[in-house]
N, C-alpha and C positions, 0 to 999 in steps of 0.2 A: 510407529517408533520402535526401534530395536532396543534390547536391554541395555547395551552399552551407551546408547543415546540418552536413555533415562538417567543413567548414572552421571553423565556429564552435562545434563541439561542446565543451562544457566537460569538462575532464579531472579536475577536483577537486570537482565538484558534490556527490558523496557525502560527501567530507570536510567540505565547507562545511555541509551539512545536519546532519551529526553534531555538528559544532562548535557550531552554533546550538542544537541540542537539549541538549548536555551542558555547554557552556561550555569544553570542552577546546580547546587549539590543535591545529593540524595535526600537529605533532611528537608531542604526547601521544597523539593518535588513532593515528598510525602505529606507535607503540610498544605498543599494546594487544595482548593475546593475540588470535589470530585469531577464536576463538569469541566473545569479548566484542565484538570489532569487528562481527562478523556480527549479534549481538544488537542492538547499538546502531544498526546500519544499518536493521534491520527496525523497531525501535521508533521511530526518527526518521522513517522513511518513513510509518508509520501516523500518527504525531503530525502530520505535515505535511498529511495528508488530513483529520484531525479538526477542522481549524480553519475549515472552511467547509461550507456546505450541499451543494454539488456534490461535495466530497470525501467527505462522509458517505454520499452516494448511491453513489459508486463503491465504498466499503468494504462497504456493504450488498450491492451486486451481487456483489462478489468472494466474500463469505461465502456468499451464496445459491448461486453456481455451484460451491462446494466441497461442498455438501451431498449426501450419498449416500442418505439416507433419503427416502422419499416423504412428501409433505405430504398426509396423508389428509384433513384438514379441507378443504384447497383442492380436492382431487379431488371430495369429496362436494358441496361448494358448486357446483363447475362442473357436476357431473352434474345437480343440481337445476335449475340455470339452463337446461341443455340439454334438460331434460325426459326424461332417461333414468333 
């Protein structure tokens, strides 16, 4: 993060996003149980990315990077193309 970005870094952006997602005001959000706050933070973050094509691509990439099982079909298709 550059110096100018630190100067103009928003301190309430998470609260604003949750507020837009839920309709709660900041005071209501700050009074939520912490586990519910974390859930709404995650849900509002995902919802903000689902509104556009670029965001959906990012979510798909994040999902793909979390996968631990091999994609056997993709490996087989690649092997066929490579001639092995």
